[in-house]
N, C-alpha and C positions, 0 to 999 in steps of 0.2 A: 550098317559102317561107312564110312569114307572110302571113297576109290582114289586115288589120284593117280592118272595116266599119261605119260611121259615120258623121257629121259634123265637119267641117271646127269648128264652133263648139261642139261638146260636149266640156266640159273632161273628161272622161275618156279619151275618144279621143286631146286632146292630151296626156294623162298615158300612155299608152300607148305612142304613135309615141315619147314622151321615152327611156320603160325601154328600148324594141327599141334606139331611138338609142344611150346608152347602152350599152350592150351587146354593139354591133357589131355585131347581130341583124339578118342584113337581112329588110326586110318588105315589101307594096305595099298602100297605103291606098289603098281603094276608098272613094267619097260615095258615100251613100246618094240625097243629091241628084241627083246625074251619073247615078250606074247602080245598080240595087239588085239584090241575087244573083240569078243566075237558079236555076232548077228544080232543076236537078245541086247547083251549091253551098248551097243551102239545105235540101236533102234533108240532106248529106253535114256539113252544122252539126247540124241535128234530131236524124240518129240517133246521132254521135258524141257528143251532147251525154245523148242517152238511156243510154249506158253509164254512165253520172257520177251521171245523175238517176234514175236506176231505171226508164224505158221515155218510148217515145216525147210520152205526154201530158205528162208531168212535165218533160221537156225542153223544151214548148212554153209549157208555161208558164213557165218559167227563161226565156226569152226575151223575155218579153215586158214592158212598163214599164209596173209598174203606178199611175205621176205622169202618164201620159200622160191627155191630155186626151181623147183614143180610147179609152183605156178601157174606160170602160164599153158601150161597143158590142162588145166582145170579153168580159165577164167573164161574161156568161150567155148566150152560149152554149154548145149543146152541144157536147161535148169530141171529135165527128166533123166540125168544123166549122168547132174554134180552127185547124186549122194552117192551114186556108188562108186564111181570115182576116187570121192573119199572115200569109201570104205576098203578099197581096197589097197591106197596109197596112203594108209595111215600115218604111218614114220615119217613120210614124206612131206604131206600135204595138212595135219593138224596139228596146229595150234594149240602148243601148251600152257603148260597143264589144262588138263580136263580135267573136275573134280563131281565126282556123282555120288549123291549122300541118297541110300537107296535106289527106289526106282522112281522114285517122282521128282527128283530135285538135282540138277545140275549146272555148271560152270565152264565156263572156258577162258582160259588165260587168270589172271591175278585178281580175283572177286573177294576182297577181304570182309567187305563190308556183307555181303550174302553169308559167307562160310560164317559169321560171327552168329548169324540165329541157329548154324544147326548145330545140333546136342549130336 
């Protein structure tokens, strides 16, 4: 099943939900204000993204919302600290939506071309 992580107020999260509804693709929406990703979920998203992005460091960078007010506290960290900082501050630092298709595929942001391949 497809999972969408984000917040109800985020425009792109609403658009992602609409995308899957229109195509009658079942999904689960997880509001980060109520429940953040577990360590296992977060790890599977980073692992799935690292295949597309070229590595874990690049995947973590892709997951970060560079427009966030908290970005300055993240930007100058050592690469070895960034993944933990992002996990601990998901609501404030994650670019939304984060969509996960099982444990093997994930996207961040609006990625309709990739979503179209998901069943």
